PDB file of N, H, CA, C and O in Angstrom:
ATOM      1  N   MET A   1       0.844  -1.167   0.000  1.00  0.00           N
ATOM      2  CA  MET A   1       0.000   0.000   0.000  1.00  0.00           C
ATOM      3  C   MET A   1       0.891   1.232   0.000  1.00  0.00           C
ATOM      4  O   MET A   1       1.808   1.337   0.816  1.00  0.00           O
ATOM      5  N   THR A   2       0.638   2.135  -0.879  1.00  0.00           N
ATOM      6  H   THR A   2      -0.106   2.051  -1.541  1.00  0.00           H
ATOM      7  CA  THR A   2       1.372   3.384  -0.883  1.00  0.00           C
ATOM      8  C   THR A   2       0.404   4.497  -0.564  1.00  0.00           C
ATOM      9  O   THR A   2      -0.810   4.321  -0.673  1.00  0.00           O
ATOM     10  N   GLY A   3       0.920   5.619  -0.177  1.00  0.00           N
ATOM     11  H   GLY A   3       1.905   5.762  -0.088  1.00  0.00           H
ATOM     12  CA  GLY A   3       0.044   6.727   0.152  1.00  0.00           C
ATOM     13  C   GLY A   3       0.748   8.042  -0.072  1.00  0.00           C
ATOM     14  O   GLY A   3       1.920   8.086  -0.448  1.00  0.00           O
ATOM     15  N   GLY A   4       0.017   9.108   0.163  1.00  0.00           N
ATOM     16  H   GLY A   4      -0.934   9.072   0.469  1.00  0.00           H
ATOM     17  CA  GLY A   4       0.549  10.432  -0.033  1.00  0.00           C
ATOM     18  C   GLY A   4       1.708  10.773   0.891  1.00  0.00           C
ATOM     19  O   GLY A   4       2.447  11.723   0.634  1.00  0.00           O
ATOM     20  N   MET A   5       1.872  10.013   1.955  1.00  0.00           N
ATOM     21  H   MET A   5       1.272   9.241   2.164  1.00  0.00           H
ATOM     22  CA  MET A   5       2.941  10.336   2.901  1.00  0.00           C
ATOM     23  C   MET A   5       4.293   9.750   2.486  1.00  0.00           C
ATOM     24  O   MET A   5       5.324  10.186   2.998  1.00  0.00           O
ATOM     25  N   VAL A   6       4.316   8.787   1.586  1.00  0.00           N
ATOM     26  H   VAL A   6       3.479   8.433   1.170  1.00  0.00           H
ATOM     27  CA  VAL A   6       5.573   8.168   1.156  1.00  0.00           C
ATOM     28  C   VAL A   6       6.408   9.212   0.428  1.00  0.00           C
ATOM     29  O   VAL A   6       5.925   9.880  -0.487  1.00  0.00           O
ATOM     30  N   GLY A   7       7.651   9.344   0.836  1.00  0.00           N
ATOM     31  H   GLY A   7       8.044   8.802   1.578  1.00  0.00           H
ATOM     32  CA  GLY A   7       8.547  10.325   0.246  1.00  0.00           C
ATOM     33  C   GLY A   7       8.536  11.669   0.960  1.00  0.00           C
ATOM     34  O   GLY A   7       9.389  12.517   0.696  1.00  0.00           O
ATOM     35  N   ARG A   8       7.582  11.873   1.861  1.00  0.00           N
ATOM     36  H   ARG A   8       6.889  11.185   2.076  1.00  0.00           H
ATOM     37  CA  ARG A   8       7.498  13.143   2.580  1.00  0.00           C
ATOM     38  C   ARG A   8       8.434  13.159   3.779  1.00  0.00           C
ATOM     39  O   ARG A   8       8.864  12.119   4.277  1.00  0.00           O
ATOM     40  N   HIS A   9       8.732  14.363   4.220  1.00  0.00           N
ATOM     41  H   HIS A   9       8.382  15.208   3.815  1.00  0.00           H
ATOM     42  CA  HIS A   9       9.620  14.573   5.362  1.00  0.00           C
ATOM     43  C   HIS A   9       8.795  14.959   6.579  1.00  0.00           C
ATOM     44  O   HIS A   9       7.866  15.763   6.490  1.00  0.00           O
ATOM     45  N   TYR A  10       9.149  14.374   7.713  1.00  0.00           N
ATOM     46  H   TYR A  10       9.904  13.722   7.785  1.00  0.00           H
ATOM     47  CA  TYR A  10       8.470  14.644   8.975  1.00  0.00           C
ATOM     48  C   TYR A  10       9.521  14.862  10.054  1.00  0.00           C
ATOM     49  O   TYR A  10      10.710  14.632   9.837  1.00  0.00           O
ATOM     50  N   LEU A  11       9.061  15.311  11.225  1.00  0.00           N
ATOM     51  H   LEU A  11       8.095  15.498  11.402  1.00  0.00           H
ATOM     52  CA  LEU A  11       9.927  15.454  12.384  1.00  0.00           C
ATOM     53  C   LEU A  11       9.574  14.367  13.392  1.00  0.00           C
ATOM     54  O   LEU A  11       8.398  14.130  13.671  1.00  0.00           O
ATOM     55  N   ASP A  12      10.589  13.710  13.935  1.00  0.00           N
ATOM     56  H   ASP A  12      11.543  13.903  13.708  1.00  0.00           H
ATOM     57  CA  ASP A  12      10.399  12.658  14.924  1.00  0.00           C
ATOM     58  C   ASP A  12      10.856  13.174  16.282  1.00  0.00           C
ATOM     59  O   ASP A  12      12.057  13.316  16.513  1.00  0.00           O
ATOM     60  N   PRO A  13       9.901  13.463  17.201  1.00  0.00           N
ATOM     61  CA  PRO A  13      10.278  13.942  18.528  1.00  0.00           C
ATOM     62  C   PRO A  13      10.677  12.820  19.482  1.00  0.00           C
ATOM     63  O   PRO A  13      10.994  13.078  20.643  1.00  0.00           O
ATOM     64  N   GLY A  14      10.664  11.574  19.002  1.00  0.00           N
ATOM     65  H   GLY A  14      10.407  11.363  18.059  1.00  0.00           H
ATOM     66  CA  GLY A  14      10.984  10.434  19.858  1.00  0.00           C
ATOM     67  C   GLY A  14       9.774  10.020  20.677  1.00  0.00           C
ATOM     68  O   GLY A  14       8.669  10.518  20.460  1.00  0.00           O
ATOM     69  N   ASP A  15       9.982   9.109  21.615  1.00  0.00           N
ATOM     70  H   ASP A  15      10.879   8.704  21.792  1.00  0.00           H
ATOM     71  CA  ASP A  15       8.909   8.665  22.499  1.00  0.00           C
ATOM     72  C   ASP A  15       9.506   8.185  23.812  1.00  0.00           C
ATOM     73  O   ASP A  15      10.716   8.266  24.025  1.00  0.00           O
ATOM     74  N   ARG A  16       8.640   7.682  24.694  1.00  0.00           N
ATOM     75  H   ARG A  16       7.657   7.616  24.521  1.00  0.00           H
ATOM     76  CA  ARG A  16       9.115   7.249  26.018  1.00  0.00           C
ATOM     77  C   ARG A  16      10.099   6.090  25.933  1.00  0.00           C
ATOM     78  O   ARG A  16      11.040   6.012  26.723  1.00  0.00           O
ATOM     79  N   LEU A  17       9.883   5.181  24.970  1.00  0.00           N
ATOM     80  H   LEU A  17       9.118   5.244  24.329  1.00  0.00           H
ATOM     81  CA  LEU A  17      10.747   4.008  24.881  1.00  0.00           C
ATOM     82  C   LEU A  17      12.095   4.318  24.232  1.00  0.00           C
ATOM     83  O   LEU A  17      13.137   3.872  24.713  1.00  0.00           O
ATOM     84  N   SER A  18      12.073   5.082  23.142  1.00  0.00           N
ATOM     85  H   SER A  18      11.226   5.444  22.752  1.00  0.00           H
ATOM     86  CA  SER A  18      13.326   5.365  22.433  1.00  0.00           C
ATOM     87  C   SER A  18      14.021   6.605  22.959  1.00  0.00           C
ATOM     88  O   SER A  18      15.183   6.852  22.637  1.00  0.00           O
ATOM     89  N   GLY A  19      13.320   7.384  23.764  1.00  0.00           N
ATOM     90  H   GLY A  19      12.375   7.183  24.025  1.00  0.00           H
ATOM     91  CA  GLY A  19      13.881   8.622  24.297  1.00  0.00           C
ATOM     92  C   GLY A  19      13.437   9.820  23.472  1.00  0.00           C
ATOM     93  O   GLY A  19      13.258   9.726  22.258  1.00  0.00           O
ATOM     94  N   ARG A  20      13.266  10.925  24.139  1.00  0.00           N
ATOM     95  H   ARG A  20      13.411  11.002  25.126  1.00  0.00           H
ATOM     96  CA  ARG A  20      12.858  12.161  23.471  1.00  0.00           C
ATOM     97  C   ARG A  20      14.032  12.757  22.718  1.00  0.00           C
ATOM     98  O   ARG A  20      15.181  12.636  23.143  1.00  0.00           O
ATOM     99  N   LYS A  21      13.736  13.401  21.597  1.00  0.00           N
ATOM    100  H   LYS A  21      12.802  13.499  21.253  1.00  0.00           H
ATOM    101  CA  LYS A  21      14.755  14.049  20.778  1.00  0.00           C
ATOM    102  C   LYS A  21      14.463  15.543  20.789  1.00  0.00           C
ATOM    103  O   LYS A  21      13.376  15.968  20.398  1.00  0.00           O
ATOM    104  N   HIS A  22      15.416  16.331  21.231  1.00  0.00           N
ATOM    105  H   HIS A  22      16.299  15.986  21.549  1.00  0.00           H
ATOM    106  CA  HIS A  22      15.234  17.782  21.223  1.00  0.00           C
ATOM    107  C   HIS A  22      16.462  18.417  20.617  1.00  0.00           C
ATOM    108  O   HIS A  22      17.533  18.350  21.219  1.00  0.00           O
ATOM    109  N   PRO A  23      16.358  19.026  19.459  1.00  0.00           N
ATOM    110  CA  PRO A  23      15.135  19.210  18.685  1.00  0.00           C
ATOM    111  C   PRO A  23      14.728  17.914  17.984  1.00  0.00           C
ATOM    112  O   PRO A  23      15.533  16.990  17.861  1.00  0.00           O
ATOM    113  N   PRO A  24      13.462  17.849  17.520  1.00  0.00           N
ATOM    114  CA  PRO A  24      13.007  16.653  16.802  1.00  0.00           C
ATOM    115  C   PRO A  24      13.886  16.385  15.571  1.00  0.00           C
ATOM    116  O   PRO A  24      14.375  17.313  14.926  1.00  0.00           O
ATOM    117  N   GLU A  25      14.074  15.105  15.264  1.00  0.00           N
ATOM    118  H   GLU A  25      13.677  14.351  15.788  1.00  0.00           H
ATOM    119  CA  GLU A  25      14.937  14.697  14.154  1.00  0.00           C
ATOM    120  C   GLU A  25      14.151  14.615  12.844  1.00  0.00           C
ATOM    121  O   GLU A  25      13.085  14.001  12.814  1.00  0.00           O
ATOM    122  N   PRO A  26      14.652  15.218  11.759  1.00  0.00           N
ATOM    123  CA  PRO A  26      13.955  15.094  10.470  1.00  0.00           C
ATOM    124  C   PRO A  26      14.122  13.680   9.913  1.00  0.00           C
ATOM    125  O   PRO A  26      15.220  13.123   9.936  1.00  0.00           O
ATOM    126  N   VAL A  27      13.027  13.104   9.413  1.00  0.00           N
ATOM    127  H   VAL A  27      12.135  13.556   9.394  1.00  0.00           H
ATOM    128  CA  VAL A  27      13.043  11.763   8.836  1.00  0.00           C
ATOM    129  C   VAL A  27      12.252  11.774   7.532  1.00  0.00           C
ATOM    130  O   VAL A  27      11.455  12.679   7.286  1.00  0.00           O
ATOM    131  N   THR A  28      12.483  10.755   6.697  1.00  0.00           N
ATOM    132  H   THR A  28      13.131  10.020   6.897  1.00  0.00           H
ATOM    133  CA  THR A  28      11.751  10.590   5.438  1.00  0.00           C
ATOM    134  C   THR A  28      10.987   9.284   5.488  1.00  0.00           C
ATOM    135  O   THR A  28      11.543   8.254   5.868  1.00  0.00           O
ATOM    136  N   VAL A  29       9.702   9.314   5.104  1.00  0.00           N
ATOM    137  H   VAL A  29       9.250  10.151   4.795  1.00  0.00           H
ATOM    138  CA  VAL A  29       8.876   8.097   5.074  1.00  0.00           C
ATOM    139  C   VAL A  29       9.174   7.348   3.783  1.00  0.00           C
ATOM    140  O   VAL A  29       9.049   7.906   2.693  1.00  0.00           O
ATOM    141  N   LEU A  30       9.568   6.082   3.906  1.00  0.00           N
ATOM    142  H   LEU A  30       9.669   5.628   4.792  1.00  0.00           H
ATOM    143  CA  LEU A  30       9.901   5.246   2.754  1.00  0.00           C
ATOM    144  C   LEU A  30       8.747   4.341   2.339  1.00  0.00           C
ATOM    145  O   LEU A  30       8.580   4.064   1.152  1.00  0.00           O
ATOM    146  N   ALA A  31       7.939   3.871   3.311  1.00  0.00           N
ATOM    147  H   ALA A  31       8.074   4.097   4.275  1.00  0.00           H
ATOM    148  CA  ALA A  31       6.813   2.980   3.023  1.00  0.00           C
ATOM    149  C   ALA A  31       5.847   3.025   4.193  1.00  0.00           C
ATOM    150  O   ALA A  31       6.215   3.414   5.301  1.00  0.00           O
ATOM    151  N   ARG A  32       4.587   2.618   3.934  1.00  0.00           N
ATOM    152  H   ARG A  32       4.287   2.302   3.034  1.00  0.00           H
ATOM    153  CA  ARG A  32       3.606   2.526   5.010  1.00  0.00           C
ATOM    154  C   ARG A  32       2.725   1.313   4.776  1.00  0.00           C
ATOM    155  O   ARG A  32       2.586   0.854   3.642  1.00  0.00           O
ATOM    156  N   TRP A  33       2.127   0.790   5.844  1.00  0.00           N
ATOM    157  H   TRP A  33       2.240   1.163   6.765  1.00  0.00           H
ATOM    158  CA  TRP A  33       1.215  -0.331   5.741  1.00  0.00           C
ATOM    159  C   TRP A  33       0.415  -0.416   7.034  1.00  0.00           C
ATOM    160  O   TRP A  33       0.764   0.214   8.033  1.00  0.00           O
ATOM    161  N   ALA A  34      -0.667  -1.204   7.008  1.00  0.00           N
ATOM    162  H   ALA A  34      -0.950  -1.715   6.197  1.00  0.00           H
ATOM    163  CA  ALA A  34      -1.496  -1.419   8.193  1.00  0.00           C
ATOM    164  C   ALA A  34      -2.189  -2.761   8.064  1.00  0.00           C
ATOM    165  O   ALA A  34      -2.489  -3.209   6.958  1.00  0.00           O
ATOM    166  N   ASP A  35      -2.440  -3.395   9.185  1.00  0.00           N
ATOM    167  H   ASP A  35      -2.196  -3.031  10.084  1.00  0.00           H
ATOM    168  CA  ASP A  35      -3.212  -4.631   9.219  1.00  0.00           C
ATOM    169  C   ASP A  35      -4.617  -4.289   9.680  1.00  0.00           C
ATOM    170  O   ASP A  35      -4.792  -3.714  10.755  1.00  0.00           O
ATOM    171  N   GLY A  36      -5.611  -4.631   8.893  1.00  0.00           N
ATOM    172  H   GLY A  36      -5.469  -5.098   8.021  1.00  0.00           H
ATOM    173  CA  GLY A  36      -6.993  -4.347   9.270  1.00  0.00           C
ATOM    174  C   GLY A  36      -7.238  -2.858   9.387  1.00  0.00           C
ATOM    175  O   GLY A  36      -6.769  -2.079   8.558  1.00  0.00           O
ATOM    176  N   GLY A  37      -7.971  -2.459  10.413  1.00  0.00           N
ATOM    177  H   GLY A  37      -8.353  -3.092  11.087  1.00  0.00           H
ATOM    178  CA  GLY A  37      -8.291  -1.054  10.603  1.00  0.00           C
ATOM    179  C   GLY A  37      -7.419  -0.384  11.643  1.00  0.00           C
ATOM    180  O   GLY A  37      -7.733   0.718  12.091  1.00  0.00           O
ATOM    181  N   GLY A  38      -6.339  -1.019  12.032  1.00  0.00           N
ATOM    182  H   GLY A  38      -6.083  -1.915  11.668  1.00  0.00           H
ATOM    183  CA  GLY A  38      -5.486  -0.488  13.083  1.00  0.00           C
ATOM    184  C   GLY A  38      -4.607   0.659  12.634  1.00  0.00           C
ATOM    185  O   GLY A  38      -4.692   1.104  11.489  1.00  0.00           O
ATOM    186  N   PRO A  39      -3.766   1.138  13.530  1.00  0.00           N
ATOM    187  CA  PRO A  39      -2.880   2.244  13.185  1.00  0.00           C
ATOM    188  C   PRO A  39      -1.878   1.830  12.113  1.00  0.00           C
ATOM    189  O   PRO A  39      -1.491   0.665  12.024  1.00  0.00           O
ATOM    190  N   ARG A  40      -1.476   2.775  11.320  1.00  0.00           N
ATOM    191  H   ARG A  40      -1.790   3.722  11.392  1.00  0.00           H
ATOM    192  CA  ARG A  40      -0.491   2.505  10.271  1.00  0.00           C
ATOM    193  C   ARG A  40       0.902   2.423  10.870  1.00  0.00           C
ATOM    194  O   ARG A  40       1.199   3.080  11.867  1.00  0.00           O
ATOM    195  N   ASN A  41       1.731   1.632  10.272  1.00  0.00           N
ATOM    196  H   ASN A  41       1.489   1.097   9.462  1.00  0.00           H
ATOM    197  CA  ASN A  41       3.155   1.611  10.575  1.00  0.00           C
ATOM    198  C   ASN A  41       3.870   2.192   9.378  1.00  0.00           C
ATOM    199  O   ASN A  41       3.414   2.050   8.243  1.00  0.00           O
ATOM    200  N   VAL A  42       4.993   2.849   9.629  1.00  0.00           N
ATOM    201  H   VAL A  42       5.364   2.965  10.550  1.00  0.00           H
ATOM    202  CA  VAL A  42       5.769   3.428   8.544  1.00  0.00           C
ATOM    203  C   VAL A  42       7.234   3.044   8.693  1.00  0.00           C
ATOM    204  O   VAL A  42       7.749   2.899   9.802  1.00  0.00           O
ATOM    205  N   LEU A  43       7.888   2.885   7.552  1.00  0.00           N
ATOM    206  H   LEU A  43       7.469   3.004   6.652  1.00  0.00           H
ATOM    207  CA  LEU A  43       9.331   2.681   7.506  1.00  0.00           C
ATOM    208  C   LEU A  43       9.937   4.042   7.234  1.00  0.00           C
ATOM    209  O   LEU A  43       9.597   4.687   6.242  1.00  0.00           O
ATOM    210  N   ILE A  44      10.844   4.493   8.119  1.00  0.00           N
ATOM    211  H   ILE A  44      11.120   3.969   8.925  1.00  0.00           H
ATOM    212  CA  ILE A  44      11.469   5.805   7.960  1.00  0.00           C
ATOM    213  C   ILE A  44      12.966   5.661   7.758  1.00  0.00           C
ATOM    214  O   ILE A  44      13.568   4.655   8.134  1.00  0.00           O
ATOM    215  N   ARG A  45      13.558   6.689   7.154  1.00  0.00           N
ATOM    216  H   ARG A  45      13.070   7.507   6.849  1.00  0.00           H
ATOM    217  CA  ARG A  45      15.020   6.784   7.033  1.00  0.00           C
ATOM    218  C   ARG A  45      15.449   8.012   7.821  1.00  0.00           C
ATOM    219  O   ARG A  45      14.927   9.111   7.633  1.00  0.00           O
ATOM    220  N   ARG A  46      16.407   7.799   8.702  1.00  0.00           N
ATOM    221  H   ARG A  46      16.831   6.906   8.855  1.00  0.00           H
ATOM    222  CA  ARG A  46      16.961   8.887   9.516  1.00  0.00           C
ATOM    223  C   ARG A  46      18.097   9.566   8.746  1.00  0.00           C
ATOM    224  O   ARG A  46      18.585   9.010   7.762  1.00  0.00           O
ATOM    225  N   PRO A  47      18.525  10.751   9.175  1.00  0.00           N
ATOM    226  CA  PRO A  47      19.591  11.462   8.468  1.00  0.00           C
ATOM    227  C   PRO A  47      20.898  10.677   8.341  1.00  0.00           C
ATOM    228  O   PRO A  47      21.659  10.889   7.397  1.00  0.00           O
ATOM    229  N   ASP A  48      21.163   9.763   9.298  1.00  0.00           N
ATOM    230  H   ASP A  48      20.545   9.590  10.065  1.00  0.00           H
ATOM    231  CA  ASP A  48      22.400   8.979   9.229  1.00  0.00           C
ATOM    232  C   ASP A  48      22.260   7.755   8.321  1.00  0.00           C
ATOM    233  O   ASP A  48      23.202   6.974   8.179  1.00  0.00           O
ATOM    234  N   GLY A  49      21.064   7.585   7.696  1.00  0.00           N
ATOM    235  H   GLY A  49      20.299   8.219   7.812  1.00  0.00           H
ATOM    236  CA  GLY A  49      20.856   6.479   6.767  1.00  0.00           C
ATOM    237  C   GLY A  49      20.205   5.255   7.379  1.00  0.00           C
ATOM    238  O   GLY A  49      19.797   4.352   6.648  1.00  0.00           O
ATOM    239  N   THR A  50      20.096   5.195   8.703  1.00  0.00           N
ATOM    240  H   THR A  50      20.428   5.928   9.297  1.00  0.00           H
ATOM    241  CA  THR A  50      19.452   4.047   9.331  1.00  0.00           C
ATOM    242  C   THR A  50      17.954   4.063   9.046  1.00  0.00           C
ATOM    243  O   THR A  50      17.360   5.118   8.823  1.00  0.00           O
ATOM    244  N   ARG A  51      17.356   2.873   9.057  1.00  0.00           N
ATOM    245  H   ARG A  51      17.838   2.016   9.238  1.00  0.00           H
ATOM    246  CA  ARG A  51      15.932   2.727   8.807  1.00  0.00           C
ATOM    247  C   ARG A  51      15.282   2.125  10.033  1.00  0.00           C
ATOM    248  O   ARG A  51      15.896   1.339  10.756  1.00  0.00           O
ATOM    249  N   GLN A  52      14.015   2.505  10.264  1.00  0.00           N
ATOM    250  H   GLN A  52      13.517   3.143   9.677  1.00  0.00           H
ATOM    251  CA  GLN A  52      13.299   2.034  11.441  1.00  0.00           C
ATOM    252  C   GLN A  52      11.812   2.000  11.133  1.00  0.00           C
ATOM    253  O   GLN A  52      11.311   2.853  10.401  1.00  0.00           O
ATOM    254  N   VAL A  53      11.101   1.018  11.686  1.00  0.00           N
ATOM    255  H   VAL A  53      11.508   0.325  12.281  1.00  0.00           H
ATOM    256  CA  VAL A  53       9.646   0.959  11.580  1.00  0.00           C
ATOM    257  C   VAL A  53       9.068   1.573  12.852  1.00  0.00           C
ATOM    258  O   VAL A  53       9.439   1.196  13.963  1.00  0.00           O
ATOM    259  N   ILE A  54       8.149   2.531  12.670  1.00  0.00           N
ATOM    260  H   ILE A  54       7.847   2.838  11.767  1.00  0.00           H
ATOM    261  CA  ILE A  54       7.515   3.176  13.812  1.00  0.00           C
ATOM    262  C   ILE A  54       6.025   3.353  13.533  1.00  0.00           C
ATOM    263  O   ILE A  54       5.608   3.316  12.376  1.00  0.00           O
ATOM    264  N   PRO A  55       5.206   3.546  14.591  1.00  0.00           N
ATOM    265  CA  PRO A  55       3.780   3.799  14.391  1.00  0.00           C
ATOM    266  C   PRO A  55       3.548   5.212  13.879  1.00  0.00           C
ATOM    267  O   PRO A  55       4.253   6.146  14.262  1.00  0.00           O
ATOM    268  N   PHE A  56       2.561   5.360  13.017  1.00  0.00           N
ATOM    269  H   PHE A  56       1.988   4.602  12.706  1.00  0.00           H
ATOM    270  CA  PHE A  56       2.190   6.677  12.493  1.00  0.00           C
ATOM    271  C   PHE A  56       0.685   6.784  12.645  1.00  0.00           C
ATOM    272  O   PHE A  56       0.028   5.770  12.407  1.00  0.00           O
ATOM    273  N   PRO A  57       0.076   7.869  13.006  1.00  0.00           N
ATOM    274  CA  PRO A  57       0.634   9.214  13.155  1.00  0.00           C
ATOM    275  C   PRO A  57       0.962   9.583  14.581  1.00  0.00           C
ATOM    276  O   PRO A  57       1.214  10.753  14.868  1.00  0.00           O
ATOM    277  N   ARG A  58       0.967   8.617  15.487  1.00  0.00           N
ATOM    278  H   ARG A  58       0.762   7.667  15.254  1.00  0.00           H
ATOM    279  CA  ARG A  58       1.161   8.965  16.900  1.00  0.00           C
ATOM    280  C   ARG A  58       2.479   9.647  17.173  1.00  0.00           C
ATOM    281  O   ARG A  58       2.605  10.370  18.162  1.00  0.00           O
ATOM    282  N   ARG A  59       3.457   9.436  16.329  1.00  0.00           N
ATOM    283  H   ARG A  59       3.354   8.849  15.526  1.00  0.00           H
ATOM    284  CA  ARG A  59       4.794   9.912  16.660  1.00  0.00           C
ATOM    285  C   ARG A  59       5.321  11.002  15.749  1.00  0.00           C
ATOM    286  O   ARG A  59       5.948  11.944  16.234  1.00  0.00           O
ATOM    287  N   LEU A  60       5.091  10.911  14.451  1.00  0.00           N
ATOM    288  H   LEU A  60       4.581  10.146  14.058  1.00  0.00           H
ATOM    289  CA  LEU A  60       5.670  11.872  13.523  1.00  0.00           C
ATOM    290  C   LEU A  60       4.839  13.143  13.432  1.00  0.00           C
ATOM    291  O   LEU A  60       3.614  13.108  13.548  1.00  0.00           O
ATOM    292  N   ARG A  61       5.513  14.253  13.224  1.00  0.00           N
ATOM    293  H   ARG A  61       6.508  14.281  13.129  1.00  0.00           H
ATOM    294  CA  ARG A  61       4.866  15.552  13.072  1.00  0.00           C
ATOM    295  C   ARG A  61       5.310  16.167  11.760  1.00  0.00           C
ATOM    296  O   ARG A  61       6.448  15.978  11.330  1.00  0.00           O
ATOM    297  N   ARG A  62       4.410  16.904  11.124  1.00  0.00           N
ATOM    298  H   ARG A  62       3.485  17.058  11.473  1.00  0.00           H
ATOM    299  CA  ARG A  62       4.787  17.591   9.885  1.00  0.00           C
ATOM    300  C   ARG A  62       5.743  18.718  10.207  1.00  0.00           C
ATOM    301  O   ARG A  62       5.649  19.359  11.254  1.00  0.00           O
ATOM    302  N   ARG A  63       6.667  18.948   9.286  1.00  0.00           N
ATOM    303  H   ARG A  63       6.743  18.427   8.435  1.00  0.00           H
ATOM    304  CA  ARG A  63       7.610  20.043   9.468  1.00  0.00           C
ATOM    305  C   ARG A  63       6.872  21.365   9.252  1.00  0.00           C
ATOM    306  O   ARG A  63       5.975  21.419   8.411  1.00  0.00           O
ATOM    307  N   PRO A  64       7.211  22.418   9.969  1.00  0.00           N
ATOM    308  CA  PRO A  64       6.515  23.699   9.836  1.00  0.00           C
ATOM    309  C   PRO A  64       6.496  24.217   8.391  1.00  0.00           C
ATOM    310  O   PRO A  64       5.499  24.806   7.973  1.00  0.00           O
ATOM    311  N   GLU A  65       7.558  24.017   7.630  1.00  0.00           N
ATOM    312  H   GLU A  65       8.368  23.539   7.970  1.00  0.00           H
ATOM    313  CA  GLU A  65       7.593  24.509   6.251  1.00  0.00           C
ATOM    314  C   GLU A  65       6.684  23.705   5.324  1.00  0.00           C
ATOM    315  O   GLU A  65       6.403  24.146   4.210  1.00  0.00           O
ATOM    316  N   ASP A  66       6.211  22.515   5.772  1.00  0.00           N
ATOM    317  H   ASP A  66       6.439  22.157   6.677  1.00  0.00           H
ATOM    318  CA  ASP A  66       5.327  21.686   4.947  1.00  0.00           C
ATOM    319  C   ASP A  66       3.849  21.906   5.259  1.00  0.00           C
ATOM    320  O   ASP A  66       2.990  21.385   4.548  1.00  0.00           O
ATOM    321  N   VAL A  67       3.537  22.667   6.308  1.00  0.00           N
ATOM    322  H   VAL A  67       4.234  23.091   6.885  1.00  0.00           H
ATOM    323  CA  VAL A  67       2.143  22.920   6.679  1.00  0.00           C
ATOM    324  C   VAL A  67       1.612  24.069   5.829  1.00  0.00           C
ATOM    325  O   VAL A  67       2.231  25.130   5.758  1.00  0.00           O
ATOM    326  N   PRO A  68       0.439  23.853   5.169  1.00  0.00           N
ATOM    327  CA  PRO A  68      -0.109  24.918   4.313  1.00  0.00           C
ATOM    328  C   PRO A  68      -0.543  26.149   5.074  1.00  0.00           C
ATOM    329  O   PRO A  68      -1.019  27.112   4.472  1.00  0.00           O
TER     330      PRO A  68
END
């Protein structure tokens, strides 16, 4: 499943488990998917090139320059 968010840039403020990031880290969404009607998961790429699967939209925020 692809969507409008694939290829977009977001800010990751972190969470309780991975730790908060201040300032939030810019990330790029590479793919998204969901099972049934549950929350979507997304594959992101961090600035250092690492990839991680995280829940969306609970964690990622749009960058201020991307908000209309």
